[in-house]
C-alpha positions as CSV (number, residue, x, y, z in Angstrom):
1,M,-1.4,8.0,14.9
2,A,0.1,5.2,12.8
3,R,-1.8,4.2,9.7
4,V,-3.3,0.7,10.0
5,S,-3.7,-0.3,6.4
6,M,-2.6,0.7,2.9
7,K,-4.9,0.4,-0.1
8,F,-3.8,-0.9,-3.5
9,H,-5.7,-1.0,-6.8
10,V,-4.5,-3.8,-9.1
11,A,-5.6,-4.6,-12.6
12,V,-6.3,-8.3,-13.1
13,T,-7.7,-10.7,-15.6
14,E,-11.3,-12.0,-15.4
15,D,-10.0,-15.4,-14.6
16,A,-7.9,-14.1,-11.7
17,L,-10.8,-12.1,-10.3
18,K,-13.2,-15.2,-10.5
19,A,-10.6,-17.4,-8.8
20,L,-10.0,-14.9,-6.0
21,N,-13.8,-14.6,-5.4
22,A,-14.1,-18.4,-5.4
23,R,-11.3,-18.7,-2.9
24,R,-13.0,-16.2,-0.7
25,K,-16.2,-18.1,-0.8
26,D,-14.4,-21.4,0.0
27,E,-12.7,-19.7,3.0
28,R,-15.9,-18.3,4.3
29,D,-17.6,-21.7,4.0
30,R,-14.7,-23.4,5.8
31,E,-14.8,-20.8,8.6
32,A,-18.6,-21.0,9.0
33,E,-18.4,-24.8,9.3
34,W,-15.7,-24.5,12.0
35,V,-17.8,-22.0,13.9
36,T,-20.9,-24.2,13.7
37,A,-18.9,-27.3,14.9
38,R,-17.4,-25.4,17.8
39,R,-20.8,-24.0,18.9
40,K,-22.3,-27.5,18.7
41,E,-19.4,-28.9,20.8
42,L,-19.2,-26.2,23.4
43,I,-22.8,-24.9,23.9
44,T,-24.6,-27.7,25.7
45,P,-28.3,-28.1,26.5
46,G,-29.3,-26.3,29.7
47,M,-26.3,-23.9,29.6
48,S,-27.2,-20.4,30.9
49,R,-27.6,-17.6,28.4
50,R,-24.7,-15.8,29.9
51,A,-22.4,-18.8,29.6
52,A,-23.5,-19.4,26.0
53,A,-22.8,-15.8,25.2
54,A,-19.4,-16.1,26.7
55,V,-18.7,-19.2,24.5
56,R,-19.8,-17.4,21.4
57,S,-17.6,-14.4,22.3
58,D,-14.6,-16.7,22.8
59,I,-15.3,-18.4,19.4
60,R,-15.3,-15.1,17.7
61,A,-12.0,-14.1,19.3
62,R,-10.5,-17.4,18.2
63,V,-11.7,-16.8,14.6
64,A,-10.1,-13.3,14.7
65,R,-6.8,-14.8,15.9
66,M,-6.9,-17.5,13.2
67,R,-7.5,-14.9,10.6
68,R,-4.4,-13.0,11.7
69,T,-2.2,-16.1,11.7
70,G,-3.5,-17.1,8.3
71,E,-5.4,-20.3,9.4
72,F,-8.6,-18.6,8.1
73,G,-8.9,-16.2,5.2
74,G,-12.4,-14.8,5.6
75,T,-12.0,-11.7,3.4
76,R,-10.1,-11.0,0.2
77,D,-7.8,-8.8,2.2
78,D,-6.9,-11.7,4.5
79,I,-6.3,-14.0,1.6
80,V,-4.1,-11.6,-0.4
81,T,-2.2,-10.5,2.7
82,R,-1.2,-14.0,3.5
83,A,-0.2,-14.6,-0.1
84,V,1.8,-11.4,-0.3
85,R,3.9,-12.4,2.7
86,E,4.6,-15.7,1.0
87,E,5.4,-14.0,-2.4
88,L,7.9,-11.7,-0.7
89,R,9.6,-14.5,1.1
90,A,9.7,-16.6,-2.1
91,R,11.4,-13.8,-3.9
92,G,13.8,-13.0,-1.1
93,L,12.2,-9.5,-0.7
94,D,10.9,-9.9,2.8
95,H,13.3,-7.7,4.7
96,E,14.0,-4.1,5.6
97,W,14.4,-1.6,2.7
98,P,15.6,2.0,2.9
99,N,13.3,4.9,2.3
100,P,13.0,5.6,-1.5
101,P,13.4,9.3,-2.5
102,E,10.3,11.3,-1.7
103,G,7.5,11.0,-4.2
104,Q,8.9,8.0,-6.0
105,V,6.7,5.3,-4.6
106,E,3.5,7.4,-4.6
107,A,3.4,7.8,-8.4
108,P,0.5,5.9,-10.0
109,G,1.0,3.3,-12.7
110,R,4.1,1.5,-13.9
111,P,7.5,3.1,-13.6
112,W,8.5,5.6,-16.3
113,G,9.6,4.1,-19.5
114,T,8.0,0.7,-19.1
115,P,4.9,-0.5,-21.0
116,P,1.8,-2.2,-19.4
117,S,2.6,-5.8,-18.5
118,A,-0.5,-7.0,-20.3
119,P,-3.0,-5.5,-22.7
120,M,-6.4,-4.3,-21.5
121,G,-9.6,-5.7,-22.9
122,D,-10.3,-9.3,-23.9
123,G,-7.7,-11.6,-22.3
124,G,-5.9,-8.7,-20.5
125,Y,-6.3,-6.8,-17.3
126,A,-9.9,-5.8,-17.8
127,Y,-10.8,-5.9,-14.1
128,R,-9.6,-4.2,-11.0
129,V,-9.2,-5.4,-7.4
130,S,-8.9,-3.2,-4.4
131,V,-6.8,-4.7,-1.6
132,N,-6.0,-3.4,1.9
133,L,-2.7,-4.6,3.3
134,P,-1.4,-4.0,6.8
135,Y,0.5,-0.7,6.5
136,S,3.9,-2.1,7.2
137,L,3.4,-4.9,4.6
138,G,2.2,-2.5,2.0
139,D,5.1,-0.2,2.6
140,T,7.5,-3.2,2.2
141,V,5.7,-4.0,-1.1
142,R,6.3,-0.5,-2.4
143,R,9.9,-0.3,-1.3
144,A,10.8,-3.7,-2.6
145,A,9.3,-2.9,-6.0
146,Y,11.2,0.5,-6.1
147,W,14.6,-0.7,-5.1
148,T,14.4,-4.0,-7.1
149,S,13.6,-2.0,-10.2
150,K,15.7,1.1,-9.7
151,E,18.7,0.1,-11.7
152,A,16.7,-1.1,-14.7
153,V,14.4,1.9,-14.6
154,E,17.4,4.3,-14.7
155,A,18.8,2.3,-17.6
156,L,15.5,2.5,-19.4
157,Q,15.5,6.3,-19.0
158,D,19.0,6.4,-20.5
159,W,17.8,4.2,-23.3
160,A,14.8,6.5,-24.0
161,D,17.1,9.5,-24.0
162,R,19.0,7.8,-26.8
163,W,16.2,6.1,-28.8
164,G,12.9,7.5,-27.6
165,D,10.2,5.7,-25.7
166,G,8.3,4.3,-28.6
167,V,4.8,5.3,-29.7
168,D,3.0,3.3,-27.0
169,V,4.9,4.7,-24.1
170,A,4.9,8.2,-25.5
171,L,1.1,8.1,-25.8
172,Q,0.8,6.8,-22.2
173,E,3.1,9.5,-20.9
174,A,1.3,12.2,-22.9
175,Q,-2.1,11.1,-21.5
176,R,-0.7,11.2,-17.9
177,D,0.9,14.6,-18.4
178,G,-2.0,16.2,-20.3
179,V,0.0,16.6,-23.5
180,P,-2.0,16.3,-26.8
181,A,-1.5,12.9,-28.4
182,E,-0.6,14.6,-31.7
183,L,2.4,16.3,-30.2
184,A,3.5,13.0,-28.5
185,L,3.3,11.2,-31.9
186,M,5.3,13.9,-33.6
187,S,8.0,13.8,-31.0
188,A,8.2,10.0,-31.2
189,A,8.4,10.1,-35.0
190,G,11.3,12.4,-34.9
191,R,13.5,10.0,-33.0
192,P,16.0,7.7,-34.9
193,S,14.8,4.1,-35.2
194,A,16.4,1.8,-32.6
195,P,18.3,-1.2,-34.1
196,K,17.4,-4.7,-33.2
197,A,20.2,-5.0,-30.6
198,A,19.0,-1.9,-28.8
199,L,15.4,-3.2,-28.8
200,E,16.6,-6.4,-27.3
201,I,18.4,-4.5,-24.6
202,R,15.3,-2.6,-23.8
203,D,13.2,-5.8,-23.5
204,Q,15.8,-7.2,-21.1
205,L,15.6,-4.1,-19.0
206,R,11.8,-4.1,-19.0
207,A,11.8,-7.7,-17.8
208,R,13.8,-6.6,-14.7
209,V,11.2,-4.1,-13.7
210,L,9.0,-5.2,-10.8
211,T,5.9,-3.2,-9.9
212,T,3.6,-3.3,-6.9
213,G,0.9,-4.6,-9.4
214,D,3.3,-7.4,-10.5
215,L,3.8,-8.5,-6.9
216,L,0.1,-8.4,-6.1
217,R,-0.9,-10.3,-9.2
218,A,1.7,-12.9,-8.4
219,A,0.3,-13.1,-4.8
220,I,-3.3,-13.5,-6.1
221,D,-2.1,-16.4,-8.4
222,R,-0.3,-17.9,-5.4
223,A,-3.5,-17.6,-3.3
224,T,-5.8,-19.1,-5.9
225,G,-3.4,-21.8,-7.2
226,P,-3.4,-25.5,-6.1
227,G,-2.6,-26.1,-2.4
228,Q,-2.7,-23.7,0.5
229,P,-0.2,-20.9,1.0
230,E,2.1,-21.4,3.9
231,I,0.7,-20.0,7.2
232,P,2.7,-16.8,8.1
233,N,4.5,-16.5,11.3
234,Q,2.3,-15.5,14.2
235,G,2.7,-12.0,15.5
236,R,3.5,-10.5,12.1
237,E,1.5,-7.3,11.4
């Protein structure tokens, strides 16, 4: 049976988390007001219990359809899903992508050779948000991130073969692979120091790497920014 959704865990700032939760509350309030108005309009005095129940059922069905089309965003998943579609379209990434090599898109964290996009702790990505996207949309996010970044990641790997990853990346890789930090530091220290020009090239390559977390954080910013995201095309799952 086809999988219905794909779960992502994305690190965010405290401000982003607060803004997303505030947006969810606003959407719930707006939806509740709409439901109350429709019930007041359609359930009239003297209406039979069966007829009133049918009206309520129809209203619930309309709410469900309006969530799917993006007119309502009753949950964080609904809000982020709508914004992810918009973000992919804005970047020109909303199209079919080939299958990445097996095992490439399942690896946790950022691609090999790249540093965290923001520090943890105060002012950094100190919070995490779990988001369920429709499976086909989540698969597009993973594929788009992989293929968009592929050339830069391979170039970063070549760069690291020549100059080493640097202490920060070496420690992250060591932690992930279960290598003692002392050994990672010794290995990093034994590499020749990269000249300024090489470091600039590395920074340029890192800036071209796009991760699923980058896309989701951009979508959250889009969803919580001023104005409403564009309503997605109906029928898109």
